[in-house]
C-alpha positions as CSV (number, residue, x, y, z in Angstrom):
1,X,33.8,-24.8,-20.8
2,X,33.6,-21.1,-21.7
3,X,30.3,-19.3,-21.8
4,X,29.4,-16.9,-24.7
5,X,28.7,-13.3,-24.1
6,X,25.1,-12.5,-23.2
7,X,24.5,-11.0,-26.7
8,X,25.3,-14.4,-28.1
9,X,22.9,-16.3,-25.8
10,X,19.4,-17.5,-26.6
11,X,17.4,-18.8,-23.7
12,X,14.1,-20.5,-24.5
13,X,11.5,-23.0,-23.3
14,X,10.1,-25.8,-25.5
15,X,6.4,-26.5,-24.7
16,X,3.5,-28.2,-26.3
17,X,1.0,-31.0,-25.8
18,X,2.1,-34.5,-24.7
19,X,3.2,-36.5,-27.7
20,X,3.9,-33.7,-30.1
21,X,7.6,-34.6,-30.4
22,X,9.2,-31.9,-28.2
23,X,11.8,-34.2,-26.7
24,X,12.8,-35.7,-30.0
25,X,13.2,-32.2,-31.3
26,X,15.4,-31.2,-28.4
27,X,17.5,-34.3,-28.7
28,X,18.0,-33.6,-32.4
29,X,19.1,-30.0,-31.8
30,X,21.7,-31.2,-29.3
31,X,23.1,-33.7,-31.8
32,X,23.1,-31.3,-34.8
33,X,25.0,-28.8,-32.7
34,X,27.6,-31.4,-31.7
35,X,26.7,-31.1,-28.0
36,X,26.3,-34.9,-27.8
37,X,28.0,-37.5,-29.9
38,X,24.9,-39.7,-30.4
39,X,21.3,-38.9,-31.2
40,X,19.1,-39.7,-28.3
41,X,15.8,-41.6,-28.8
42,X,12.7,-41.6,-26.6
43,X,11.6,-45.0,-27.9
44,X,15.1,-46.5,-27.3
45,X,15.2,-45.0,-23.9
46,X,18.4,-43.1,-24.7
47,X,17.0,-39.6,-24.8
48,X,19.3,-37.0,-23.3
49,X,16.3,-35.0,-22.1
50,X,14.1,-37.8,-20.8
51,X,16.8,-39.5,-18.7
52,X,14.8,-40.2,-15.5
53,X,13.9,-43.9,-15.2
54,X,10.2,-43.1,-14.8
55,X,10.2,-41.0,-18.0
56,X,12.0,-43.7,-19.9
57,X,9.4,-46.3,-18.7
58,X,6.5,-44.1,-19.7
59,X,8.2,-42.6,-22.8
60,X,6.9,-39.3,-21.8
61,X,8.4,-36.2,-20.0
62,X,7.6,-35.8,-16.3
63,X,10.2,-33.3,-15.3
64,X,11.7,-30.2,-17.1
65,X,15.1,-31.0,-18.5
66,X,17.8,-28.3,-18.9
67,X,19.9,-28.4,-22.1
68,X,22.5,-26.3,-23.9
69,X,24.5,-26.3,-27.1
70,X,26.3,-23.9,-29.4
71,X,24.9,-23.3,-32.9
72,X,26.5,-20.9,-35.4
73,X,28.5,-19.2,-32.6
74,X,25.3,-18.7,-30.6
75,X,24.9,-20.5,-27.2
76,X,21.4,-21.9,-26.7
77,X,20.0,-22.7,-23.3
78,X,16.7,-24.5,-23.7
79,X,14.3,-26.3,-21.4
80,X,12.3,-29.4,-22.5
81,X,9.0,-29.3,-20.5
82,X,6.4,-31.9,-19.8
83,X,3.3,-31.7,-22.1
84,X,1.1,-33.6,-19.6
85,X,-1.1,-31.2,-17.7
86,X,-0.5,-32.8,-14.4
87,X,3.1,-31.6,-14.4
88,X,2.2,-28.0,-15.1
89,X,4.3,-26.8,-12.2
90,X,7.4,-27.8,-14.1
91,X,6.2,-25.9,-17.1
92,X,5.4,-22.7,-15.2
93,X,8.9,-22.6,-13.5
94,X,10.5,-23.1,-16.9
95,X,8.6,-20.3,-18.5
96,X,9.6,-18.0,-15.8
97,X,13.3,-18.8,-16.3
98,X,13.4,-18.3,-20.1
99,X,13.5,-15.4,-22.6
100,X,11.2,-16.7,-25.3
101,X,9.0,-19.7,-26.1
102,X,9.2,-22.4,-28.8
103,X,5.7,-23.8,-29.0
104,X,5.3,-27.2,-30.7
105,X,2.0,-28.3,-32.4
106,X,1.3,-31.7,-33.7
107,X,1.0,-32.0,-37.5
108,X,-2.2,-34.1,-37.2
109,X,-3.8,-32.9,-34.0
110,X,-3.0,-29.2,-34.4
111,X,-3.8,-27.0,-31.4
112,X,-4.3,-29.1,-28.2
113,X,-4.6,-28.2,-24.6
114,X,-0.8,-28.4,-24.0
115,X,-0.2,-25.9,-26.8
116,X,-2.9,-23.6,-25.6
117,X,-1.4,-23.7,-22.1
118,X,2.0,-22.8,-23.5
119,X,0.6,-19.9,-25.4
120,X,-1.2,-18.7,-22.3
121,X,2.0,-18.8,-20.2
122,X,3.9,-17.0,-23.0
123,X,1.5,-14.1,-22.8
124,X,1.5,-14.2,-19.0
125,X,5.4,-14.0,-18.9
126,X,5.5,-11.6,-21.8
127,X,7.6,-14.0,-23.9
128,X,8.1,-13.8,-27.7
129,X,7.0,-16.9,-29.5
130,X,8.2,-19.3,-32.3
131,X,5.8,-22.0,-33.5
132,X,6.9,-25.4,-34.8
133,X,4.4,-27.7,-36.6
134,X,6.1,-31.0,-36.0
135,X,5.6,-34.7,-37.0
136,X,4.4,-33.8,-40.5
137,X,5.4,-37.2,-41.9
138,X,2.5,-39.0,-40.2
139,X,-0.6,-40.1,-41.9
140,X,-3.3,-37.4,-42.0
141,X,-0.7,-34.7,-41.1
142,X,-1.5,-31.4,-42.8
143,X,0.6,-28.3,-42.4
144,X,-1.9,-26.1,-44.1
145,X,-4.8,-27.2,-41.9
146,X,-2.8,-26.6,-38.7
147,X,-1.7,-23.2,-40.0
148,X,-5.3,-22.3,-40.7
149,X,-6.2,-23.3,-37.2
150,X,-3.3,-21.2,-35.7
151,X,-4.3,-18.2,-37.8
152,X,-8.0,-18.4,-36.9
153,X,-7.1,-18.7,-33.2
154,X,-4.2,-16.3,-32.8
155,X,-4.3,-14.1,-35.9
156,X,-3.6,-14.5,-39.6
157,X,-0.9,-11.8,-39.6
158,X,0.6,-13.1,-36.4
159,X,1.1,-16.8,-37.2
160,X,3.0,-16.5,-40.6
161,X,5.1,-19.4,-42.0
162,X,8.8,-18.9,-42.1
163,X,9.2,-22.4,-43.7
164,X,6.7,-24.6,-45.5
165,X,7.1,-28.3,-46.3
166,X,7.6,-29.8,-49.8
167,X,5.4,-32.8,-50.2
168,X,2.9,-34.4,-47.8
169,X,3.0,-36.9,-45.0
170,X,5.8,-39.5,-45.6
171,X,7.0,-37.9,-48.8
172,X,8.2,-34.7,-47.1
173,X,12.0,-34.5,-47.5
174,X,12.7,-30.8,-47.3
175,X,11.3,-27.4,-46.4
176,X,11.3,-24.1,-48.2
177,X,12.4,-21.0,-46.4
178,X,10.0,-18.2,-47.3
179,X,12.8,-15.5,-47.3
180,X,16.0,-17.4,-48.1
181,X,15.2,-20.2,-50.6
182,X,16.0,-19.1,-54.2
183,X,13.0,-18.9,-56.5
184,X,14.5,-21.5,-58.8
185,X,14.3,-24.1,-56.0
186,X,10.6,-23.5,-55.2
187,X,8.2,-25.9,-56.9
188,X,5.7,-24.2,-59.2
189,X,2.7,-25.3,-57.1
190,X,4.2,-23.5,-54.0
191,X,5.3,-20.2,-55.6
192,X,2.0,-18.4,-54.9
193,X,2.0,-19.5,-51.3
194,X,5.6,-18.5,-50.8
195,X,5.0,-15.1,-52.4
196,X,1.9,-14.6,-50.1
197,X,3.8,-15.4,-46.9
198,X,6.9,-13.5,-48.0
199,X,4.7,-10.4,-48.5
200,X,3.1,-10.9,-45.0
201,X,6.5,-11.2,-43.3
202,X,7.9,-8.1,-45.0
203,X,4.8,-6.2,-44.1
204,X,5.4,-7.1,-40.5
205,X,9.1,-6.2,-40.8
206,X,8.3,-2.8,-42.3
207,X,5.8,-1.9,-39.6
208,X,8.4,-2.1,-36.9
209,X,10.1,1.2,-37.9
210,X,9.0,4.4,-39.7
211,X,12.1,4.5,-41.9
212,X,11.6,0.9,-43.0
213,X,7.9,1.6,-43.6
214,X,8.7,4.6,-45.9
215,X,11.3,2.6,-47.8
216,X,9.1,-0.4,-48.2
217,X,6.1,1.6,-49.4
218,X,8.3,3.4,-51.9
219,X,8.9,0.1,-53.5
220,X,12.6,-0.2,-52.4
221,X,13.9,-3.5,-51.4
222,X,15.0,-3.9,-47.7
223,X,18.5,-5.1,-47.1
224,X,19.2,-8.4,-45.4
225,X,20.4,-6.5,-42.3
226,X,17.2,-4.4,-42.3
227,X,15.1,-7.5,-42.7
228,X,16.8,-9.3,-39.7
229,X,16.4,-6.2,-37.6
230,X,12.8,-5.8,-38.4
231,X,12.1,-9.5,-37.9
232,X,13.7,-9.3,-34.5
233,X,11.6,-6.3,-33.5
234,X,8.4,-7.9,-34.8
235,X,8.9,-11.1,-32.9
236,X,10.1,-9.4,-29.8
237,X,6.9,-7.2,-29.7
238,X,4.6,-10.2,-30.3
239,X,3.4,-8.8,-33.6
240,X,4.8,-11.9,-35.3
241,X,5.0,-15.6,-34.2
242,X,6.9,-17.3,-37.1
243,X,5.8,-20.8,-37.9
244,X,8.3,-23.5,-38.9
245,X,7.5,-26.8,-40.5
246,X,9.5,-29.7,-39.0
247,X,9.8,-33.5,-39.1
248,X,12.1,-34.0,-36.1
249,X,12.1,-37.7,-36.6
250,X,13.7,-37.4,-40.0
251,X,15.7,-34.2,-39.4
252,X,13.7,-32.1,-41.8
253,X,13.3,-28.3,-41.2
254,X,15.3,-28.4,-37.9
255,X,18.4,-26.6,-39.3
256,X,16.2,-23.7,-40.6
257,X,14.5,-23.5,-37.1
258,X,17.9,-23.3,-35.3
259,X,19.1,-20.7,-37.8
260,X,16.0,-18.7,-37.1
261,X,16.5,-18.9,-33.3
262,X,20.0,-17.7,-33.6
263,X,19.2,-15.0,-36.2
264,X,16.1,-13.2,-34.9
265,X,15.3,-14.1,-31.3
266,X,16.1,-11.8,-28.4
267,X,19.1,-12.1,-26.2
268,X,19.0,-11.9,-22.4
269,X,20.1,-8.3,-22.2
270,X,16.8,-7.3,-23.9
271,X,14.6,-8.7,-21.1
272,X,13.7,-6.0,-18.5
273,X,11.9,-7.4,-15.5
274,X,10.1,-5.9,-12.5
275,X,11.4,-6.6,-9.0
276,X,9.1,-7.3,-6.1
277,X,9.2,-3.6,-5.0
278,X,8.3,-2.3,-8.4
279,X,11.8,-1.4,-9.5
280,X,13.1,-2.4,-12.9
281,X,15.9,-5.0,-13.2
282,X,17.8,-4.0,-16.3
283,X,20.3,-6.8,-17.2
284,X,24.0,-5.9,-17.7
285,X,27.1,-7.9,-18.3
286,X,28.9,-6.2,-15.5
287,X,27.9,-4.7,-12.1
288,X,26.4,-6.5,-9.1
289,X,25.2,-9.9,-10.1
290,X,21.7,-11.3,-9.4
291,X,19.9,-14.6,-10.1
292,X,16.7,-16.2,-9.0
293,X,16.1,-19.8,-8.0
294,X,13.3,-21.0,-10.2
295,X,13.3,-24.6,-9.2
296,X,14.9,-27.1,-6.7
297,X,15.4,-30.8,-7.0
298,X,16.6,-33.6,-4.8
299,X,19.6,-35.1,-6.5
300,X,20.2,-38.8,-5.3
301,X,24.0,-38.2,-5.1
302,X,24.5,-34.6,-4.0
303,X,21.2,-33.8,-2.2
304,X,19.4,-30.5,-2.8
305,X,20.1,-28.9,-6.2
306,X,19.0,-25.3,-6.9
307,X,18.5,-24.3,-10.5
308,X,19.2,-20.6,-11.1
309,X,18.6,-18.2,-14.0
310,X,21.2,-15.4,-14.0
311,X,19.5,-12.0,-14.4
312,X,22.4,-9.6,-14.4
313,X,26.1,-9.5,-13.9
314,X,28.5,-12.4,-13.6
315,X,28.4,-15.1,-10.9
316,X,31.5,-17.1,-10.2
317,X,32.0,-20.6,-8.8
318,X,33.2,-20.8,-5.2
319,X,32.1,-17.3,-4.2
320,X,29.9,-15.6,-1.6
321,X,26.5,-14.2,-2.5
322,X,23.5,-12.9,-0.5
323,X,20.0,-14.4,-0.3
324,X,18.1,-11.1,-0.9
325,X,14.9,-12.6,0.6
326,X,16.4,-13.6,4.0
327,X,19.3,-11.1,3.9
328,X,21.7,-14.0,4.8
329,X,25.0,-14.9,3.1
330,X,25.2,-18.0,1.0
331,X,28.2,-19.8,-0.4
332,X,28.1,-20.6,-4.1
333,X,30.0,-23.9,-4.7
334,X,30.7,-25.3,-8.2
335,X,28.5,-23.9,-10.9
336,X,27.2,-26.6,-13.3
337,X,25.8,-26.4,-16.8
338,X,23.4,-29.1,-17.6
339,X,22.6,-31.4,-20.5
340,X,20.0,-33.7,-19.0
341,X,21.8,-35.7,-16.3
342,X,25.2,-34.6,-17.6
343,X,26.7,-31.8,-15.4
344,X,29.4,-29.6,-16.9
345,X,31.5,-27.5,-14.4
346,X,32.0,-23.9,-15.3
347,X,34.0,-21.1,-13.6
348,X,31.4,-18.4,-14.2
349,X,28.0,-17.6,-15.7
350,X,26.5,-14.5,-17.2
351,X,22.9,-13.2,-17.9
352,X,20.7,-15.8,-19.6
353,X,22.6,-18.8,-18.3
354,X,20.7,-21.6,-16.6
355,X,22.8,-23.6,-14.2
356,X,22.7,-25.8,-11.2
357,X,24.2,-25.1,-7.7
358,X,24.4,-27.8,-5.1
359,X,23.9,-27.5,-1.3
360,X,22.7,-24.0,-0.8
361,X,22.0,-23.9,2.9
362,X,19.1,-21.4,3.4
363,X,17.9,-20.8,-0.2
364,X,14.6,-22.2,-1.4
365,X,12.6,-22.1,-4.7
366,X,11.5,-18.5,-5.4
367,X,14.4,-16.8,-3.6
368,X,16.6,-14.3,-5.3
369,X,20.4,-14.2,-5.0
370,X,22.5,-11.1,-5.4
371,X,26.0,-9.6,-4.8
372,X,24.5,-6.5,-3.1
373,X,21.8,-6.0,-0.5
374,X,21.3,-2.4,-1.6
375,X,21.7,-2.5,-5.4
376,X,19.9,-5.8,-6.1
377,X,16.2,-6.3,-5.3
378,X,14.3,-9.6,-4.8
379,X,12.1,-10.8,-7.7
380,X,8.4,-11.6,-7.2
381,X,7.6,-15.1,-6.1
382,X,5.8,-17.3,-8.6
383,X,2.2,-18.4,-8.0
384,X,1.0,-21.8,-9.0
385,X,-2.5,-23.2,-9.7
386,X,-4.4,-24.8,-6.9
387,X,-4.6,-28.6,-6.6
388,X,-7.4,-30.3,-8.6
389,X,-7.2,-33.6,-6.6
390,X,-6.5,-34.5,-3.0
391,X,-6.0,-37.7,-1.0
392,X,-6.0,-38.3,2.7
393,X,-2.6,-39.8,3.4
394,X,-2.0,-42.2,6.3
395,X,1.2,-44.0,7.5
396,X,1.2,-47.8,6.9
397,X,3.2,-48.3,10.1
398,X,2.3,-46.5,13.3
399,X,4.7,-43.8,14.4
400,X,5.9,-42.8,11.0
401,X,3.6,-39.8,10.6
402,X,6.3,-37.2,11.2
403,X,8.6,-38.8,8.7
404,X,5.9,-38.7,6.1
405,X,5.0,-35.1,6.7
406,X,8.7,-34.0,6.7
407,X,9.3,-36.0,3.5
408,X,6.3,-34.5,1.8
409,X,7.4,-31.0,2.8
410,X,10.8,-31.5,1.2
411,X,9.1,-32.7,-2.0
412,X,6.8,-29.7,-2.0
413,X,9.8,-27.4,-1.8
414,X,10.9,-28.8,-5.1
415,X,7.3,-29.0,-6.6
416,X,5.1,-26.1,-5.5
417,X,2.0,-27.7,-7.1
418,X,2.2,-30.4,-4.4
419,X,0.3,-29.1,-1.4
420,X,0.3,-30.7,2.1
421,X,-2.3,-29.5,4.6
422,X,-4.2,-30.6,7.7
423,X,-8.0,-30.4,7.6
424,X,-9.0,-29.6,11.2
425,X,-12.7,-30.4,10.4
426,X,-12.1,-33.9,9.1
427,X,-8.8,-34.5,11.1
428,X,-7.0,-35.7,8.0
429,X,-3.6,-34.9,6.5
430,X,-4.3,-34.1,2.8
431,X,-1.9,-34.4,-0.2
432,X,-3.1,-32.3,-3.1
433,X,-1.8,-32.3,-6.6
434,X,-2.6,-31.7,-10.3
435,X,-3.8,-35.2,-11.1
436,X,-3.7,-38.8,-10.1
437,X,-0.4,-39.5,-11.9
438,X,1.1,-36.5,-10.2
439,X,0.1,-37.8,-6.8
440,X,1.3,-41.3,-7.4
441,X,4.6,-40.0,-8.7
442,X,5.0,-37.9,-5.4
443,X,4.2,-41.0,-3.3
444,X,6.9,-43.0,-5.2
445,X,9.4,-40.2,-4.6
446,X,8.4,-40.1,-0.9
447,X,9.1,-43.8,-0.5
448,X,12.5,-43.4,-2.1
449,X,13.3,-40.3,0.0
450,X,12.0,-41.2,3.4
451,X,11.8,-45.0,3.2
452,X,8.1,-45.0,4.3
453,X,5.0,-46.6,2.9
454,X,1.7,-44.8,2.9
455,X,-2.0,-45.4,2.2
456,X,-4.1,-43.0,0.2
457,X,-7.8,-42.7,0.7
458,X,-10.5,-40.5,-0.7
459,X,-10.7,-37.6,1.7
460,X,-13.7,-37.0,3.9
461,X,-15.9,-34.1,2.7
462,X,-16.0,-31.3,5.3
463,X,-19.8,-31.0,5.5
464,X,-21.2,-28.5,7.9
465,X,-24.4,-28.3,9.8
466,X,-26.8,-25.4,10.3
467,X,-30.4,-24.6,11.0
468,X,-33.1,-23.0,8.8
469,X,-35.6,-22.3,11.6
470,X,-35.9,-21.7,15.3
471,X,-35.9,-24.1,18.2
472,X,-36.0,-24.1,22.0
473,X,-35.1,-26.7,24.5
474,X,-34.0,-27.2,28.1
475,X,-32.0,-29.8,29.8
476,X,-31.5,-30.6,33.5
477,X,-28.3,-32.4,34.4
478,X,-28.6,-34.0,37.8
479,X,-26.3,-36.6,39.3
480,X,-25.8,-37.8,42.9
481,X,-23.0,-40.1,43.8
482,X,-22.1,-39.4,47.4
483,X,-20.6,-36.2,48.6
484,X,-21.1,-33.3,46.2
485,X,-23.4,-34.1,43.3
486,X,-23.8,-32.4,39.9
487,X,-26.6,-30.1,39.0
488,X,-27.3,-27.6,36.2
489,X,-30.3,-26.7,34.1
490,X,-30.0,-24.7,30.9
491,X,-32.7,-23.3,28.5
492,X,-31.5,-22.5,25.0
493,X,-33.0,-20.9,21.9
494,X,-31.4,-21.5,18.5
495,X,-32.1,-19.5,15.3
496,X,-30.6,-19.1,11.9
497,X,-28.4,-16.1,10.9
498,X,-26.8,-15.5,7.5
499,X,-23.2,-15.9,8.6
500,X,-21.1,-16.7,11.6
501,X,-22.0,-17.3,15.2
502,X,-23.5,-15.2,17.9
503,X,-23.9,-16.0,21.6
504,X,-26.6,-14.0,23.6
505,X,-26.8,-14.0,27.4
506,X,-30.5,-13.2,28.2
507,X,-30.4,-14.4,31.8
508,X,-32.2,-12.2,34.2
509,X,-32.7,-12.4,38.0
510,X,-29.6,-14.6,38.4
511,X,-31.3,-17.8,37.2
512,X,-27.7,-18.9,36.2
513,X,-25.0,-17.0,38.1
514,X,-22.6,-14.9,36.0
515,X,-19.6,-17.1,36.8
516,X,-21.3,-20.1,35.0
517,X,-22.2,-18.2,31.8
518,X,-18.7,-18.8,30.3
519,X,-19.2,-22.5,30.9
520,X,-22.5,-22.3,29.0
521,X,-20.8,-20.6,26.1
522,X,-18.0,-23.1,26.1
523,X,-20.5,-26.0,26.1
524,X,-22.1,-24.5,23.0
525,X,-18.8,-24.2,21.2
526,X,-18.0,-27.8,22.1
527,X,-21.4,-29.0,20.8
528,X,-20.9,-27.0,17.6
529,X,-17.6,-28.9,16.9
530,X,-19.5,-32.1,16.3
531,X,-23.1,-31.5,15.2
532,X,-26.0,-33.9,15.8
533,X,-26.8,-34.8,12.2
534,X,-23.5,-36.2,10.9
535,X,-20.8,-35.1,13.4
536,X,-19.9,-32.0,11.4
537,X,-18.9,-28.4,12.3
538,X,-22.0,-26.3,13.1
539,X,-22.2,-22.7,11.9
540,X,-24.4,-19.7,11.0
541,X,-26.6,-19.5,14.1
542,X,-27.5,-17.4,17.1
543,X,-27.7,-19.2,20.4
544,X,-29.4,-17.5,23.3
545,X,-29.4,-18.8,26.9
546,X,-32.5,-17.3,28.4
547,X,-33.2,-19.3,31.6
548,X,-31.9,-22.0,33.9
549,X,-31.4,-23.2,37.4
550,X,-28.4,-23.9,39.7
551,X,-27.6,-25.4,43.1
552,X,-25.5,-23.6,45.5
553,X,-23.5,-26.7,46.4
554,X,-23.8,-29.1,43.4
555,X,-23.5,-26.8,40.4
556,X,-20.2,-26.6,38.6
557,X,-18.7,-25.5,35.3
558,X,-18.7,-29.1,34.1
559,X,-22.3,-29.7,35.0
560,X,-23.3,-26.5,33.1
561,X,-21.2,-27.6,30.0
562,X,-22.9,-31.0,30.0
563,X,-26.4,-29.6,30.4
564,X,-25.7,-27.0,27.6
565,X,-24.5,-29.7,25.2
566,X,-27.7,-31.7,25.7
567,X,-29.9,-28.7,25.4
568,X,-28.1,-27.6,22.3
569,X,-28.7,-30.9,20.6
570,X,-32.4,-31.0,21.4
571,X,-32.9,-27.3,20.4
572,X,-31.1,-27.8,17.1
573,X,-33.3,-30.8,16.3
574,X,-36.3,-28.5,16.5
575,X,-34.8,-25.7,14.4
576,X,-35.0,-27.6,11.1
577,X,-31.3,-28.7,10.8
578,X,-29.7,-29.2,7.4
579,X,-26.3,-30.3,6.1
580,X,-24.2,-27.9,4.1
581,X,-21.7,-29.1,1.5
582,X,-18.7,-27.2,-0.1
583,X,-19.2,-26.2,-3.7
584,X,-16.3,-25.6,-6.0
585,X,-15.8,-23.2,-8.9
586,X,-14.7,-25.3,-11.8
587,X,-13.3,-24.0,-15.0
588,X,-12.9,-26.6,-17.8
589,X,-11.1,-26.1,-21.1
590,X,-11.9,-28.6,-23.8
591,X,-12.0,-28.8,-27.6
592,X,-15.5,-28.1,-29.0
593,X,-16.0,-31.8,-29.9
594,X,-16.1,-32.8,-26.3
595,X,-18.4,-30.1,-24.9
596,X,-21.5,-32.2,-25.0
597,X,-19.9,-35.1,-23.1
598,X,-18.5,-32.7,-20.5
599,X,-21.8,-30.8,-19.9
600,X,-23.7,-34.0,-19.6
601,X,-21.2,-35.3,-17.0
602,X,-21.5,-32.1,-15.0
603,X,-25.3,-32.4,-14.9
604,X,-24.9,-36.0,-13.6
605,X,-22.6,-34.6,-10.9
606,X,-25.3,-32.1,-9.6
607,X,-23.2,-29.4,-11.3
608,X,-24.7,-26.0,-12.3
609,X,-23.2,-24.5,-15.4
610,X,-22.6,-20.8,-15.0
611,X,-21.4,-19.9,-18.5
612,X,-19.6,-20.9,-21.7
613,X,-17.0,-19.0,-23.7
614,X,-14.3,-19.5,-26.3
615,X,-10.6,-19.0,-25.4
616,X,-7.8,-19.5,-27.8
617,X,-9.4,-22.3,-29.8
618,X,-11.0,-24.1,-26.8
619,X,-14.4,-24.1,-25.2
620,X,-14.3,-22.9,-21.6
621,X,-17.1,-24.0,-19.3
622,X,-17.5,-22.5,-15.9
623,X,-19.6,-24.3,-13.3
624,X,-20.4,-24.9,-9.6
625,X,-20.0,-28.5,-8.6
626,X,-20.2,-30.1,-5.1
627,X,-16.8,-31.1,-3.9
628,X,-18.1,-34.6,-3.1
629,X,-18.5,-35.2,-6.9
630,X,-15.1,-34.0,-7.9
631,X,-12.6,-36.5,-6.3
632,X,-11.9,-38.4,-9.5
633,X,-12.7,-35.7,-11.9
634,X,-9.1,-35.2,-13.2
635,X,-9.1,-38.8,-14.3
636,X,-12.6,-38.7,-15.7
637,X,-12.0,-35.6,-17.7
638,X,-8.8,-37.1,-19.2
639,X,-10.8,-40.2,-20.2
640,X,-13.7,-38.2,-21.6
641,X,-11.5,-36.0,-23.7
642,X,-8.7,-38.4,-24.6
643,X,-6.3,-36.2,-22.6
644,X,-7.2,-33.0,-24.4
645,X,-9.1,-31.3,-21.6
646,X,-7.9,-29.6,-18.5
647,X,-9.6,-27.9,-15.5
648,X,-9.0,-25.6,-12.6
649,X,-10.9,-25.5,-9.3
650,X,-11.3,-23.1,-6.4
651,X,-13.6,-23.0,-3.4
652,X,-16.9,-21.2,-4.0
653,X,-19.2,-21.5,-1.0
654,X,-21.3,-23.8,1.2
655,X,-24.8,-24.7,0.1
656,X,-27.6,-26.9,1.5
657,X,-27.3,-30.6,0.6
658,X,-30.4,-32.0,-1.3
659,X,-32.7,-34.0,1.0
660,X,-32.1,-37.4,-0.7
661,X,-28.3,-36.9,-0.5
662,X,-28.5,-35.6,3.0
663,X,-30.5,-38.6,4.2
664,X,-27.8,-41.0,2.8
665,X,-25.0,-39.1,4.5
666,X,-26.8,-39.1,7.9
667,X,-27.7,-42.8,7.6
668,X,-24.1,-43.7,6.8
669,X,-22.9,-41.6,9.8
670,X,-25.3,-43.3,12.2
671,X,-24.3,-46.7,10.9
672,X,-20.7,-46.0,11.5
673,X,-21.0,-44.3,14.9
674,X,-22.8,-45.3,18.1
675,X,-24.8,-42.5,19.7
676,X,-22.4,-40.4,21.8
677,X,-22.8,-41.1,25.5
678,X,-21.9,-38.4,28.0
């Protein structure tokens, strides 16, 4: 297969909310372009894009799918992304690899969280945008209502229709192109609308160039070439996001959409990027080649597959290239173009191409490949949102812990939104992700990869203990058992400080010899690892050793550590001890209709709402919520908002646990643990 020149390539990401018809649209574009000989169907489980068995079972995208076709002599590389928020990592990687975004809105639901997320990432990655209002043949579908919502949210002069439907709901059988449909073919009831939108589009076109502005204001008609040039400039700058009406299930409006992509969207040579060191990466057809690895996957037949986006130059199959991040040489094997699971070998790829490369030895997701270590520069690594849910993960069979961790690390290399970490306070291995389905999907993949079974449990909350007052205590440790005995006496004072830990040696007159002071300090640190209230880490206090006694023969470091731990426990009990719990910053994005339910639920969770604002058609609530109340929140929010809400979390701070909750935690701890014996 021969690749087009970069000028004839269009590289875009298809994004929107779950269920808006993205995959059906992608399948139809492949079929109309002749890239496949049969039309794929999500419902019939024959979709070219949703080829994974899990996707076919759920009839919903889980992974990004990489597709390509040739339309009107233009080669299109496009990526079908999951609309479900739990698989946002797939979406982010795909946005980074593409040159513009095709955002799909549902004809009934309009702007949903998945669409808003796509718009946000389009802005973040500086991508031009096309909008498709899809599935207009359904009952209650209304193109005008969705258009009004788009214009209110993003701008009346930004979201301007390029095509509009003729008819409503199931009667829609064609669309009118605002610029190209002859006046004689426009129904009388739509003529005013078409004229209005045509005028808005031409205004946007004229504003892209002074010469065009003067000509347009003088009443002269712009030529078709001038119009295309102006449309291209307006879309590229973000001043215009053309809106297309589509019924992908009936092949209505899709030809006009594909023509628009070919005609006015930017090619890969127009996308200048910044490298990690601040230099500009200006794409060229020739010169030293460079590409970045935006995603990796574990292929069941060939192992690790790296997906690369060519930035500049030409990369050839069976050639050597450098990993610019590690400065090591890599061997490129066979380059593969992709249409879902179909892999098409090619000899070389140019800027804008997305392809697969198998079995790179030392290259990971986020690395940059290049012909030259001096002329090419690494691209910045992508950042991903923090997990919103975590589970403690345990091996079902003893001795398989290492296999589990190694398997999870391999999965996390392919999916950066999976996070594996060890919590030293709770002594648990935690698997974090973007939602319950995301976690369960990872566990299923882990079983297939490493042949291990695991148990998931709600993680322990890393409570901490501190004091709010001052307390003093002494303890004498004395033990005689023949020969040398054990003797040490320690007097401690504990008091609260705002942050950290401070040890003070206030011994005078040699009451405790200097050589035993380190043992006292070590005993304090050991006692602070497992506090007396609920066995939690102790913090934010000053501990002073101010007196004690020793025996010339029977005193030892061990005796002083034991006496210190006992004195610490008694002093802390007198210093008004409290439990501290981690609070999370929570940012929740929901449609306005669900705001009341969400705020009520946060109040029930002991949350404190910090503020509310509007952001691109959604209500944004910011709150502080105890971590203990957030374990199932991803699932609860989806249920409360019918899948239309999303949230982000980050650590905020520790705060005192309310007395009633603290008493429950302490009682549970005491019921589960016998009092520690020395």
